[in-house]
C-alpha positions as CSV (number, residue, x, y, z in Angstrom):
1,M,1.1,-13.4,10.4
2,S,2.2,-15.2,7.2
3,R,-1.0,-17.3,7.5
4,L,-3.0,-14.0,7.3
5,R,-1.1,-13.1,4.2
6,F,-1.8,-16.3,2.4
7,N,-5.4,-16.5,3.6
8,A,-5.9,-13.0,2.2
9,I,-4.4,-14.1,-1.2
10,T,-6.8,-17.1,-1.2
11,E,-9.8,-14.9,-0.4
12,S,-8.8,-12.3,-3.0
13,Y,-9.0,-15.0,-5.7
14,Q,-12.6,-15.8,-4.7
15,H,-13.7,-12.2,-5.3
16,K,-15.4,-12.2,-8.6
17,P,-16.7,-9.2,-10.6
18,L,-20.1,-8.1,-9.4
19,P,-22.8,-8.0,-12.1
20,I,-24.1,-4.5,-12.9
21,T,-27.4,-3.9,-14.5
22,E,-27.8,-1.0,-16.9
23,T,-30.5,1.5,-16.0
24,G,-31.0,3.4,-19.3
25,R,-29.5,6.5,-20.7
26,R,-27.5,8.5,-18.2
27,S,-29.2,11.7,-19.2
28,E,-32.6,10.3,-18.1
29,F,-31.6,9.9,-14.4
30,F,-28.9,12.6,-14.1
31,G,-29.6,14.5,-10.9
32,T,-32.7,12.6,-9.9
33,H,-31.5,12.7,-6.2
34,V,-30.7,16.4,-6.3
35,F,-33.1,19.3,-5.3
36,N,-32.1,21.2,-8.4
37,E,-33.9,23.7,-10.5
38,E,-36.1,21.1,-12.1
39,R,-37.2,19.9,-8.7
40,M,-37.6,23.4,-7.4
41,L,-39.9,24.2,-10.3
42,Q,-42.1,21.3,-9.3
43,Y,-42.2,22.0,-5.5
44,L,-41.6,25.7,-4.9
45,T,-43.9,28.7,-5.4
46,K,-42.8,31.3,-7.9
47,D,-41.7,33.8,-5.1
48,A,-39.7,31.1,-3.3
49,L,-38.0,30.0,-6.6
50,L,-37.1,33.6,-7.4
51,S,-35.7,34.1,-3.9
52,V,-33.5,31.0,-4.1
53,K,-32.3,32.0,-7.5
54,G,-31.5,35.5,-6.3
55,A,-29.5,34.0,-3.4
56,I,-27.6,31.7,-5.9
57,F,-26.8,34.5,-8.4
58,S,-26.2,37.5,-6.2
59,G,-25.9,36.2,-2.7
60,S,-29.1,38.0,-1.5
61,K,-30.6,36.8,1.8
62,I,-33.7,34.6,1.9
63,D,-36.6,35.7,4.0
64,R,-37.5,33.4,6.9
65,K,-41.0,32.9,5.5
66,I,-39.5,31.9,2.1
67,A,-37.1,29.6,4.0
68,D,-40.1,27.9,5.6
69,Q,-41.6,27.3,2.1
70,V,-38.3,26.0,0.7
71,A,-37.9,23.7,3.8
72,E,-41.4,22.3,3.4
73,A,-40.8,21.7,-0.3
74,M,-37.5,20.0,0.4
75,K,-39.1,17.8,3.0
76,A,-42.0,16.8,0.7
77,W,-39.6,15.9,-2.1
78,A,-37.1,14.1,0.2
79,I,-39.8,12.0,1.8
80,S,-41.3,11.1,-1.6
81,M,-37.8,9.8,-2.4
82,G,-37.6,7.6,0.7
83,A,-35.6,9.9,2.9
84,T,-36.2,9.6,6.7
85,H,-33.5,12.0,8.0
86,Y,-31.8,15.3,7.1
87,T,-28.3,16.6,7.8
88,H,-26.3,19.8,7.5
89,W,-23.3,18.5,5.3
90,F,-20.2,20.5,6.0
91,Q,-16.4,20.6,5.5
92,P,-14.5,21.0,8.8
93,L,-10.8,21.5,8.8
94,T,-10.2,17.8,8.9
95,G,-10.1,17.9,5.1
96,A,-13.2,15.5,4.8
97,T,-16.9,16.1,5.3
98,A,-19.0,15.9,8.5
99,E,-22.7,15.3,9.1
100,K,-25.1,14.8,12.0
101,H,-28.4,13.2,11.1
102,D,-31.8,14.2,12.5
103,A,-35.1,12.5,11.7
104,F,-37.9,14.4,10.1
105,F,-39.9,12.6,12.8
106,D,-41.3,14.7,15.8
107,L,-44.0,14.5,18.4
108,L,-46.9,17.0,18.9
109,A,-48.0,18.1,22.4
110,D,-50.7,15.6,22.4
111,G,-48.3,12.8,21.6
112,R,-49.1,12.4,17.9
113,A,-46.3,11.7,15.5
114,V,-45.5,14.1,12.6
115,E,-42.9,14.7,10.0
116,K,-41.3,18.1,10.8
117,F,-38.7,20.2,9.0
118,G,-38.9,24.0,8.9
119,G,-37.0,27.0,7.7
120,A,-35.1,27.2,11.1
121,Q,-33.7,23.7,10.6
122,L,-32.9,24.4,7.0
123,V,-31.1,27.7,7.4
124,Q,-29.0,27.0,10.6
125,Q,-28.1,24.3,13.0
126,E,-25.9,24.1,16.1
127,P,-23.9,20.8,16.0
128,D,-21.9,19.7,19.1
129,A,-18.7,20.1,17.1
130,S,-16.1,21.0,19.7
131,S,-13.8,18.2,18.8
132,F,-13.2,19.4,15.2
133,P,-9.8,21.1,14.7
134,S,-10.1,24.8,15.1
135,G,-6.6,26.1,15.5
136,G,-7.3,27.7,18.8
137,I,-10.4,29.6,17.7
138,R,-12.5,27.6,20.2
139,N,-11.6,25.7,23.3
140,T,-12.7,22.1,23.6
141,F,-15.3,22.9,26.2
142,E,-16.9,25.5,23.8
143,A,-19.3,23.3,21.8
144,R,-21.0,26.1,19.8
145,G,-20.4,26.0,16.1
146,Y,-23.1,26.9,13.6
147,T,-23.8,25.4,10.2
148,A,-25.5,27.7,7.8
149,W,-27.2,26.7,4.5
150,D,-25.3,27.4,1.3
151,P,-28.1,27.7,-1.4
152,T,-25.5,27.9,-4.2
153,S,-24.9,24.1,-3.8
154,P,-28.1,22.1,-4.1
155,A,-29.3,19.7,-1.5
156,F,-29.2,16.0,-2.4
157,I,-30.4,12.7,-1.0
158,Y,-27.7,10.2,-0.1
159,G,-29.1,6.9,1.0
160,T,-32.1,7.8,3.1
161,T,-30.8,11.2,4.2
162,L,-31.4,14.7,2.8
163,C,-28.0,16.4,2.8
164,I,-27.9,20.2,2.9
165,P,-24.5,21.7,2.0
166,T,-23.5,24.3,4.6
167,I,-20.8,26.5,5.9
168,F,-19.4,26.0,9.4
169,V,-18.6,29.0,11.6
170,S,-17.8,29.6,15.3
171,Y,-20.1,31.4,17.8
172,T,-18.0,34.6,17.1
173,G,-18.3,34.2,13.3
174,E,-14.9,32.9,12.3
175,A,-14.9,30.2,9.6
176,L,-14.2,26.7,10.9
177,D,-14.4,25.1,7.6
178,N,-13.0,25.1,4.0
179,K,-16.2,26.2,2.3
180,A,-16.7,29.6,3.8
181,P,-13.3,31.0,2.7
182,L,-13.8,29.4,-0.7
183,L,-17.2,31.2,-1.2
184,R,-15.5,34.5,-0.2
185,A,-12.7,34.0,-2.6
186,L,-15.2,33.1,-5.4
187,H,-17.1,36.3,-4.6
188,A,-13.9,38.3,-4.8
189,V,-12.8,36.9,-8.1
190,D,-16.3,37.5,-9.5
191,I,-16.3,41.2,-8.6
192,A,-12.7,41.7,-9.9
193,A,-13.1,39.7,-13.1
194,T,-16.5,41.1,-14.0
195,A,-15.0,44.6,-13.8
196,I,-12.3,43.6,-16.3
197,A,-14.7,41.7,-18.5
198,K,-16.8,44.8,-18.9
199,Y,-13.9,46.4,-20.8
200,F,-14.7,43.9,-23.6
201,D,-18.5,43.3,-23.1
202,K,-20.8,45.6,-21.2
203,N,-23.4,42.8,-20.9
204,V,-21.3,40.7,-18.5
205,S,-22.7,40.9,-15.0
206,K,-21.1,37.9,-13.3
207,V,-18.0,35.7,-13.7
208,H,-17.8,32.2,-12.3
209,A,-14.6,30.4,-11.4
210,T,-14.9,27.0,-12.9
211,L,-13.3,23.8,-11.9
212,G,-12.9,20.4,-13.6
213,W,-11.0,18.0,-11.4
214,E,-9.3,14.7,-12.2
215,Q,-9.3,12.2,-9.4
216,E,-6.5,9.5,-9.4
217,Y,-6.8,6.5,-7.0
218,F,-5.7,2.9,-6.5
219,L,-8.0,-0.1,-6.2
220,I,-6.7,-2.9,-4.0
221,D,-8.5,-6.1,-3.2
222,K,-10.1,-5.6,0.2
223,A,-8.7,-8.8,1.7
224,L,-5.2,-8.0,0.7
225,A,-5.4,-4.4,1.9
226,S,-6.8,-5.6,5.3
227,S,-3.8,-7.9,5.7
228,R,-1.4,-4.9,5.8
229,P,-1.4,-3.0,9.1
230,D,0.2,0.0,7.4
231,L,-2.4,0.3,4.7
232,V,-5.2,0.0,7.3
233,L,-3.7,2.7,9.6
234,T,-1.9,5.1,7.3
235,G,-3.4,4.5,3.9
236,R,0.1,3.7,2.4
237,T,2.6,0.9,2.5
238,L,5.5,1.9,4.8
239,V,7.6,-1.0,3.6
240,G,7.6,-3.2,0.6
241,H,10.2,-4.1,-2.0
242,L,9.3,-3.1,-5.6
243,A,8.0,-6.1,-7.6
244,A,10.2,-7.3,-10.5
245,K,7.6,-5.8,-12.9
246,G,6.2,-2.4,-12.0
247,Q,5.1,0.3,-14.4
248,Q,8.2,0.2,-16.6
249,L,6.5,-1.4,-19.6
250,D,3.7,1.3,-19.6
251,D,1.3,-1.6,-20.3
252,H,-1.3,-0.5,-17.7
253,Y,-1.7,3.1,-18.9
254,F,-4.8,3.5,-21.0
255,G,-5.0,-0.3,-21.2
256,V,-8.1,-2.5,-21.1
257,I,-9.7,-1.9,-17.7
258,P,-9.9,-5.1,-15.6
259,L,-13.4,-6.6,-15.3
260,R,-13.7,-6.1,-11.6
261,A,-12.5,-2.5,-11.9
262,I,-14.8,-1.7,-14.8
263,N,-17.8,-3.0,-12.9
264,F,-16.8,-0.9,-9.9
265,M,-16.6,2.1,-12.2
266,R,-20.0,1.4,-13.8
267,D,-21.6,1.1,-10.4
268,L,-19.9,4.2,-9.2
269,E,-21.0,6.2,-12.2
270,K,-24.6,5.2,-11.6
271,E,-24.4,6.5,-8.1
272,C,-22.7,9.7,-9.2
273,T,-25.1,10.4,-12.0
274,R,-28.1,10.2,-9.7
275,L,-26.4,12.7,-7.4
276,G,-25.7,15.1,-10.2
277,I,-21.9,14.6,-10.4
278,P,-21.1,14.9,-14.1
279,V,-18.6,12.1,-14.4
280,K,-17.1,11.9,-17.9
281,T,-13.8,10.0,-18.2
282,R,-12.4,6.8,-16.8
283,H,-9.2,5.0,-17.6
284,N,-6.2,3.1,-16.3
285,E,-3.4,5.3,-15.0
286,V,0.3,4.6,-15.2
287,A,0.9,2.5,-12.1
288,P,-0.6,-1.0,-11.8
289,N,-4.1,-1.0,-10.2
290,Q,-4.1,2.9,-10.5
291,F,-7.1,4.6,-12.2
292,E,-8.5,8.0,-12.9
293,L,-11.9,9.6,-13.0
294,A,-12.6,13.0,-14.4
295,T,-15.7,15.2,-14.6
296,I,-17.2,18.0,-16.8
297,F,-16.4,21.5,-15.6
298,E,-18.7,23.0,-13.0
299,E,-18.9,26.2,-11.0
300,A,-16.0,25.8,-8.5
301,N,-18.0,25.6,-5.3
302,L,-20.3,22.9,-6.6
303,A,-17.3,21.0,-8.1
304,V,-15.5,21.0,-4.7
305,D,-18.7,19.6,-3.1
306,H,-19.0,17.0,-5.8
307,N,-15.4,15.9,-5.4
308,L,-15.8,15.4,-1.6
309,L,-19.1,13.5,-2.2
310,L,-17.4,11.4,-4.8
311,M,-14.7,10.3,-2.5
312,D,-17.2,9.1,0.0
313,I,-19.3,7.3,-2.6
314,M,-16.1,5.6,-4.0
315,E,-15.3,4.1,-0.6
316,K,-18.8,2.7,-0.2
317,V,-19.0,1.3,-3.7
318,A,-15.5,-0.1,-3.5
319,D,-16.4,-2.0,-0.3
320,R,-19.4,-3.4,-2.1
321,H,-17.1,-4.7,-4.8
322,N,-14.6,-6.1,-2.3
323,F,-12.1,-3.4,-3.0
324,K,-10.2,-0.9,-0.9
325,V,-9.8,2.5,-2.6
326,L,-6.6,4.3,-1.8
327,F,-6.5,8.1,-1.9
328,H,-3.1,8.5,-0.3
329,E,-0.8,10.5,-2.6
330,K,2.0,7.8,-2.4
331,P,0.6,4.5,-1.3
332,F,3.5,2.6,-3.0
333,A,7.1,3.6,-3.2
334,R,9.0,3.9,-6.5
335,I,5.9,4.0,-8.8
336,N,3.5,6.8,-9.6
337,G,1.5,8.4,-6.9
338,S,-1.9,10.0,-7.2
339,G,-2.9,13.6,-7.7
340,K,-6.0,15.5,-8.1
341,H,-5.4,17.8,-11.1
342,N,-7.4,21.0,-10.7
343,N,-8.4,22.5,-14.2
344,W,-9.4,26.1,-13.5
345,S,-10.8,28.8,-15.7
346,L,-13.2,31.8,-15.5
347,A,-16.5,32.0,-17.4
348,T,-19.0,34.8,-17.8
349,D,-22.7,34.6,-17.4
350,T,-22.9,35.3,-21.1
351,G,-21.3,31.9,-21.8
352,V,-17.7,33.0,-22.6
353,N,-14.6,31.2,-21.2
354,L,-12.3,34.0,-20.5
355,L,-9.2,31.8,-20.9
356,S,-10.3,30.7,-24.4
357,P,-9.2,32.7,-27.5
358,G,-11.9,34.1,-29.7
359,S,-12.6,34.8,-33.3
360,T,-11.6,38.5,-33.2
361,P,-8.5,40.4,-32.1
362,M,-10.6,42.1,-29.4
363,K,-11.7,38.7,-28.0
364,N,-8.1,37.6,-28.1
365,L,-7.0,40.7,-26.2
366,Q,-9.6,39.7,-23.6
367,F,-8.0,36.2,-23.5
368,L,-4.5,37.7,-23.1
369,T,-5.7,40.0,-20.3
370,F,-6.9,37.1,-18.1
371,F,-4.1,34.8,-19.3
372,V,-1.3,37.3,-18.4
373,N,-2.9,38.4,-15.2
374,T,-3.1,34.8,-14.0
375,I,0.6,34.3,-14.7
376,K,1.4,37.5,-12.9
377,A,-0.8,36.4,-9.9
378,V,1.0,33.0,-9.7
379,D,4.4,34.7,-10.0
380,T,3.6,37.1,-7.1
381,Y,2.2,34.5,-4.8
382,E,3.9,31.3,-6.0
383,E,5.0,30.4,-2.4
384,L,1.5,30.8,-1.1
385,L,0.0,28.7,-3.9
386,R,2.6,26.0,-3.0
387,S,1.4,26.1,0.6
388,S,-2.1,25.2,-0.5
389,I,-1.1,21.8,-1.7
390,A,1.2,21.0,1.3
391,S,0.4,17.9,3.4
392,A,2.3,15.1,5.1
393,S,1.2,12.6,2.4
394,N,1.7,14.9,-0.6
395,D,5.3,15.5,0.5
396,Y,6.1,11.9,-0.5
397,R,4.6,12.5,-4.0
398,L,5.9,15.9,-5.1
399,G,9.0,15.7,-7.3
400,A,8.9,11.9,-7.9
401,N,7.5,9.6,-10.6
402,E,6.0,12.2,-12.9
403,A,4.5,14.3,-10.1
404,P,5.4,18.0,-10.3
405,P,8.2,19.3,-8.1
406,A,7.8,21.6,-5.1
407,I,9.1,24.5,-7.2
408,F,6.2,26.4,-8.7
409,S,6.5,27.3,-12.3
410,I,4.1,27.8,-15.3
411,F,4.2,26.0,-18.6
412,I,2.6,27.8,-21.5
413,G,4.5,26.3,-24.5
414,T,6.8,27.7,-27.1
415,Q,4.2,29.3,-29.3
416,L,2.5,31.3,-26.5
417,S,5.9,32.2,-25.1
418,N,6.7,33.7,-28.5
419,V,3.4,35.7,-28.4
420,L,4.3,37.1,-25.0
421,D,7.8,38.0,-26.2
422,E,6.2,40.0,-29.1
423,L,4.0,41.8,-26.6
424,E,7.0,42.5,-24.4
425,G,8.3,44.7,-27.1
426,V,5.2,47.0,-27.3
427,S,6.1,50.7,-27.2
428,K,5.4,52.6,-24.0
429,G,2.5,55.0,-24.3
430,K,0.5,55.4,-27.5
431,L,0.9,52.9,-30.2
432,S,1.6,53.8,-33.8
433,P,-1.0,52.8,-36.5
434,E,1.5,50.3,-37.8
435,E,2.2,48.8,-34.4
436,K,-1.6,48.5,-33.8
437,T,-2.0,46.7,-37.1
438,E,0.9,44.3,-36.4
439,L,-0.3,43.5,-32.9
440,K,-3.9,42.9,-33.9
441,L,-3.4,41.0,-37.1
442,N,-0.1,39.1,-36.7
443,V,0.2,38.7,-32.9
444,V,-3.1,38.8,-31.1
445,G,-5.2,37.8,-34.1
446,K,-3.3,34.5,-34.8
447,I,-3.6,33.1,-31.2
448,P,-6.4,30.6,-32.1
449,E,-4.3,29.2,-34.9
450,I,-1.2,29.0,-32.6
451,L,-3.1,27.1,-29.9
452,L,-4.8,24.7,-32.4
453,D,-1.8,22.4,-32.5
454,N,0.3,23.6,-29.6
455,T,-1.7,22.8,-26.5
456,D,0.6,20.0,-25.3
457,R,1.2,19.7,-21.6
458,N,4.3,19.3,-19.5
459,R,3.7,16.5,-17.0
460,T,6.3,17.9,-14.5
461,S,4.9,21.4,-14.5
462,P,2.9,22.4,-11.4
463,F,0.8,24.9,-13.3
464,A,0.3,24.4,-17.0
465,F,-1.9,26.2,-19.6
466,T,-3.7,23.5,-21.7
467,G,-5.6,25.4,-24.4
468,N,-8.5,27.0,-22.5
469,K,-7.7,26.5,-18.9
470,F,-4.8,26.3,-16.4
471,E,-4.1,22.9,-14.9
472,M,-2.9,22.9,-11.3
473,R,-1.1,19.5,-11.1
474,G,0.4,19.5,-7.7
475,V,-2.8,19.0,-5.8
476,G,-2.8,15.8,-3.8
477,S,-5.4,13.1,-4.3
478,K,-6.6,13.4,-0.7
479,T,-6.7,17.2,-0.7
480,N,-9.9,19.1,-0.4
481,C,-10.0,21.1,-3.7
482,A,-11.3,24.1,-1.6
483,K,-7.8,24.8,-0.3
484,P,-6.0,25.4,-3.6
485,M,-9.1,27.0,-5.2
486,T,-9.4,29.5,-2.3
487,I,-5.8,30.6,-2.8
488,L,-5.9,30.6,-6.6
489,N,-9.1,32.6,-6.9
490,T,-7.9,35.0,-4.1
491,I,-4.6,35.8,-5.8
492,V,-6.2,36.2,-9.2
493,A,-8.9,38.5,-7.8
494,N,-6.2,40.6,-6.1
495,Q,-4.2,40.8,-9.4
496,L,-7.2,41.8,-11.5
497,R,-8.0,44.6,-9.1
498,A,-4.5,45.9,-9.4
499,F,-4.7,45.6,-13.2
500,K,-7.9,47.6,-13.4
501,K,-6.4,50.4,-11.3
502,E,-3.4,50.7,-13.6
503,V,-5.4,50.5,-16.8
504,D,-7.9,53.1,-15.6
505,V,-5.0,55.5,-14.7
506,L,-3.7,55.2,-18.2
507,I,-7.1,55.8,-19.7
508,N,-8.2,58.7,-17.5
509,K,-4.9,60.5,-16.8
510,K,-2.7,59.6,-19.7
511,K,-5.6,59.7,-22.2
512,L,-4.7,56.3,-23.8
513,K,-7.3,54.3,-25.6
514,K,-8.5,51.2,-23.8
515,D,-6.6,48.7,-26.0
516,E,-3.4,50.8,-25.8
517,A,-3.7,51.0,-22.0
518,V,-4.3,47.2,-21.7
519,F,-1.3,46.5,-24.0
520,N,0.9,48.8,-21.9
521,V,0.1,47.2,-18.6
522,L,0.3,43.7,-20.0
523,R,3.8,44.5,-21.3
524,E,5.0,45.3,-17.8
525,Y,3.4,42.2,-16.3
526,I,5.0,40.0,-19.0
527,K,8.4,41.4,-18.1
528,S,8.0,41.2,-14.3
529,S,6.6,37.7,-14.3
530,K,9.0,36.1,-16.7
531,R,10.8,34.2,-14.0
532,I,7.8,31.9,-13.3
533,R,7.6,30.7,-16.9
534,F,9.4,27.4,-17.5
535,D,8.8,24.9,-20.3
536,G,11.6,22.4,-19.5
537,D,12.1,19.4,-17.2
538,G,11.0,20.1,-13.7
539,Y,13.1,17.2,-12.3
540,S,16.4,18.4,-13.6
541,A,19.2,19.6,-11.2
542,E,19.8,22.4,-13.7
543,W,16.2,23.7,-13.2
544,E,16.6,23.6,-9.4
545,K,19.7,25.8,-9.7
546,E,18.0,28.1,-12.2
547,A,15.0,28.4,-10.0
548,K,17.2,29.4,-7.1
549,K,18.7,32.1,-9.3
550,R,15.2,33.3,-10.2
551,K,14.4,33.4,-6.5
552,L,11.6,30.9,-6.7
553,S,10.7,29.1,-3.5
554,N,11.6,25.4,-3.1
555,N,9.8,24.4,0.0
556,K,10.0,20.6,-0.1
557,T,8.3,19.9,3.3
558,T,5.0,20.9,4.7
559,P,6.3,22.8,7.7
560,S,8.5,25.0,5.5
561,A,5.8,25.4,2.9
562,I,3.1,26.7,5.2
563,Q,5.2,29.3,6.9
564,V,4.2,31.8,4.2
565,M,0.5,31.6,5.3
566,T,1.0,34.1,8.1
567,S,3.5,36.4,6.4
568,K,2.7,40.1,6.3
569,E,2.0,40.0,2.6
570,S,-0.3,36.9,2.9
571,L,-2.3,38.4,5.8
572,E,-2.7,41.7,3.9
573,L,-4.0,39.8,0.8
574,F,-6.6,37.8,2.8
575,N,-7.7,40.8,4.8
576,S,-8.0,43.2,1.9
577,L,-10.2,40.9,0.0
578,E,-12.1,39.8,3.1
579,V,-11.4,36.1,2.3
580,M,-10.0,35.3,5.8
581,S,-9.2,37.3,8.9
582,T,-5.8,37.1,10.5
583,I,-7.3,34.8,13.2
584,E,-8.7,32.5,10.6
585,V,-5.4,32.3,8.7
586,E,-3.4,31.7,11.9
587,A,-5.9,29.0,12.9
588,R,-5.5,27.2,9.6
589,Q,-1.7,27.3,9.9
590,E,-1.9,25.8,13.3
591,V,-4.3,23.0,12.1
592,E,-2.0,22.2,9.2
593,L,1.0,21.9,11.6
594,E,-0.9,19.7,14.0
595,T,-2.2,17.5,11.2
596,Y,1.3,17.1,9.8
597,I,2.7,16.1,13.3
598,L,-0.1,13.6,13.9
599,H,0.2,11.9,10.5
600,T,4.0,11.6,10.9
601,Q,3.6,10.4,14.5
602,I,1.2,7.7,13.4
603,D,3.6,6.6,10.6
604,G,6.3,6.3,13.2
605,R,4.2,4.2,15.5
606,V,3.2,1.9,12.8
607,F,6.8,1.5,11.8
608,N,7.5,0.4,15.4
609,D,4.7,-2.2,15.2
610,L,5.8,-3.6,11.8
611,V,9.5,-3.9,12.8
612,Y,9.0,-5.4,16.3
613,S,5.8,-7.4,15.8
614,H,6.2,-8.7,12.3
615,I,9.5,-8.2,10.5
616,I,12.1,-9.0,13.1
617,P,10.3,-12.1,14.4
618,S,10.0,-13.4,10.9
619,A,13.6,-12.7,10.2
620,I,14.6,-14.5,13.4
621,E,12.4,-17.5,12.6
622,Y,14.0,-17.8,9.1
623,Q,17.4,-17.3,10.5
624,N,16.8,-20.1,13.0
625,K,15.8,-22.4,10.1
626,L,19.1,-21.6,8.4
627,I,21.1,-22.1,11.6
628,K,19.4,-25.5,12.2
629,N,20.2,-26.4,8.6
630,V,23.9,-25.5,9.1
631,L,24.1,-27.5,12.3
632,G,22.5,-30.5,10.5
633,L,25.2,-30.2,7.7
634,K,27.9,-30.1,10.4
635,E,26.5,-33.1,12.1
636,I,26.5,-35.1,8.8
637,Y,29.6,-33.9,7.1
638,G,31.8,-32.7,10.0
639,A,34.5,-30.2,8.9
640,A,33.5,-30.5,5.3
641,H,30.2,-28.7,6.1
642,K,32.0,-25.3,5.9
643,K,32.1,-25.4,2.1
644,L,28.6,-26.8,1.8
645,S,27.1,-24.2,4.3
646,E,28.9,-21.2,3.0
647,G,25.8,-19.7,1.4
648,H,23.7,-20.4,4.5
649,L,26.2,-18.6,6.7
650,T,26.3,-15.6,4.4
651,L,22.5,-15.4,4.5
652,I,22.6,-15.7,8.3
653,E,25.1,-12.9,8.5
654,Q,23.3,-10.6,6.1
655,I,20.0,-11.1,8.0
656,A,21.7,-10.4,11.3
657,E,23.4,-7.2,9.9
658,H,20.1,-5.9,8.6
659,M,18.3,-6.7,11.9
660,V,21.0,-4.8,13.9
661,E,20.6,-1.7,11.7
662,L,16.8,-2.1,11.6
663,K,16.6,-2.2,15.4
664,K,19.1,0.7,15.8
665,N,17.3,3.0,13.3
666,T,13.9,2.1,14.7
667,D,15.0,2.9,18.3
668,D,16.7,6.1,17.2
669,M,13.5,7.1,15.4
670,T,11.5,6.4,18.5
671,N,13.8,8.5,20.6
672,A,13.6,11.3,18.0
673,R,9.8,11.2,18.3
674,K,10.0,11.4,22.1
675,I,12.3,14.5,21.9
676,A,9.9,16.1,19.3
677,N,6.9,15.3,21.5
678,N,8.4,17.2,24.4
679,L,8.6,20.4,22.4
680,K,5.9,22.9,23.3
681,D,6.2,25.2,20.3
682,L,4.1,23.7,17.5
683,N,6.2,25.1,14.8
684,K,9.4,23.7,16.3
685,K,7.7,20.4,16.9
686,A,6.6,20.1,13.2
687,F,10.1,20.9,12.0
688,A,11.5,18.3,14.5
689,Y,9.3,15.7,13.0
690,S,10.2,16.7,9.5
691,D,13.9,17.1,10.0
692,N,14.7,14.6,12.7
693,V,12.0,11.9,12.6
694,R,11.0,11.4,9.0
695,P,14.6,10.8,7.7
696,Y,14.6,7.5,9.7
697,F,11.6,6.2,7.7
698,D,13.7,5.7,4.6
699,K,16.5,4.0,6.6
700,I,14.1,1.7,8.3
701,R,12.4,0.9,5.0
702,Y,15.7,0.1,3.3
703,H,16.5,-2.7,5.8
704,C,13.0,-4.0,5.8
705,D,13.0,-4.3,2.0
706,K,16.4,-6.0,2.1
707,L,15.1,-8.5,4.5
708,E,12.0,-9.1,2.3
709,Q,14.5,-10.2,-0.4
710,L,16.5,-12.4,1.9
711,I,13.7,-14.2,3.7
712,E,11.9,-17.1,2.1
713,D,8.5,-16.2,0.7
714,Q,6.4,-18.4,2.9
715,S,7.9,-16.9,6.0
716,W,7.4,-13.2,5.0
717,P,4.5,-11.9,7.0
718,L,3.4,-8.9,4.9
719,T,1.4,-9.0,1.6
720,K,3.9,-8.1,-1.1
721,Y,3.8,-5.5,-3.8
722,R,3.4,-8.1,-6.5
723,E,0.2,-9.3,-4.8
724,L,-1.2,-5.9,-3.9
725,L,-0.6,-4.4,-7.4
726,F,-1.1,-7.4,-9.7
727,I,-4.0,-9.4,-8.3
728,K,-6.9,-8.0,-10.2
């Protein structure tokens, strides 16, 4: 095994930067592989174009004859671009994407070949998808699951395949994917936010939830990554002693991007640009060999699709550059992990960001309305929002090395906190002329000036306001953004509906003016949601105690975090807004539990393999070398050898002690897994893995890492951190 390690190191040094040719201005080839509005103008009739636009804007159905026209146009364009196949591209509950390719090729009755693709194939397909996780919605022998075209996300060509974004539903209509609930949540927040936006501008007819994600990742040389069984099978290093130099000097963060990495990024950006993914920012992150890519804001559904597509592209481009890209939230212990920050806002069809202050007090009142309602929504459903970022891999990241803790709180900064404190003192009922003037001129009117130099962020805050958006920082780098975006948009939609009811009551029954009614309701929300606001250090023990006093949840593990999904309040929320039925929610909870169990089970099995097939044999081999050396000293020096071999004997004893503990903990972990596997109740099984199996992982790792320090370098079988993280 040690030969594999050193062969991998030798091979890694032979990997040189791949030359990348420039292809002109990015704006010239942006979206060239996307069937966007520009392509639709070229290929669709006027009626077909209007029908597709109507479906995108208002969700209206597309007539089958029109669907045939759209399909014919898509086929003509795709073939002209070199495509030979088409696929319905969907997001099953695996967290990734899925596709089944069909050729445009078909045979006529007389045996002649023809390219065929009609409206029926565009609008709906029936993949044999029985093996996807469904949480009990379907049995394995029931293969029927339907994919249905989502016209709000444009089709694109990837390689030689026309990819058509779709939803995935069961024969009985339940959503089997992450996209369908997201679309429902986006519709709910559109309806609710539009109704509120009309208080301030009657011309608003639609509100889009927008998303700008930041994708963090590690780039590891492919040969080195392939030499580690744990990286291959789990996406993370289960063992490995921290290199003498890690991230403590902060010299990697925003530093010069290594040549191999920058060429990978340039290649990646070319691919993304052709596919309409608006990549904007690239830079070194904090940890060695860690990087970040960020995009321009897009409508949330499209942004989610683009992030999933990006992750697939990254893996293919990385392979071309002899890299392995790691999306695991914590691939290396004791250095920063990777997140996927979700920057969220709401924007009207009139071009206004509802979370951005304006030039007048009325526009700032609009900003405050959506700002405070978002805070209130998060306060009410903080535990549910925490559940949306729960996963076996993200559990390792949250609360460590700059990642936000499991306790949800909101950072808004001192200046905005002062504004809310001022508003909290607003009189109940009608406002005096002096109070109106004070509020509009000195409180609401000065918000833009306040935010100009006070939009700093708190890196340990799970949910931070950063000037004109909220940044959800706890999302894991592997996570499908659809999950947290579904929850966030659902809870905000619910809160805005409640807000409108309260304001309308004050206007219609109490005869308050609109701005007075808004101020009165906001005042109560500011008071009742005060517990969720926190601008301090999220890592401190004091905050954990304070959060407990405030009755904020602190669910540190996935099994505990996802219990809230099926609470009475959560089910009422999803049902009332028609985002998910009770069956769909229960199914997702079951899938989350199963996934957690399986990932933890795989980690445990890999630990067994590492300990018994690699680490203990290497330790014994080196121990035997030491023993042989001691015997040689004894043979030469007789009784005098004791003083000379004292260090050897100490090493032999230390290695033996760690091996004893290593074997004991590994065997105990295996027995704990067996006990957990015998449990029939899925919930109890997940908690057994969380509480009884995973604690052994740290114990096993401790002894493995100690042995790595004791055993000579040439005998250690696993590629070390210093090689994985610092070979560029």
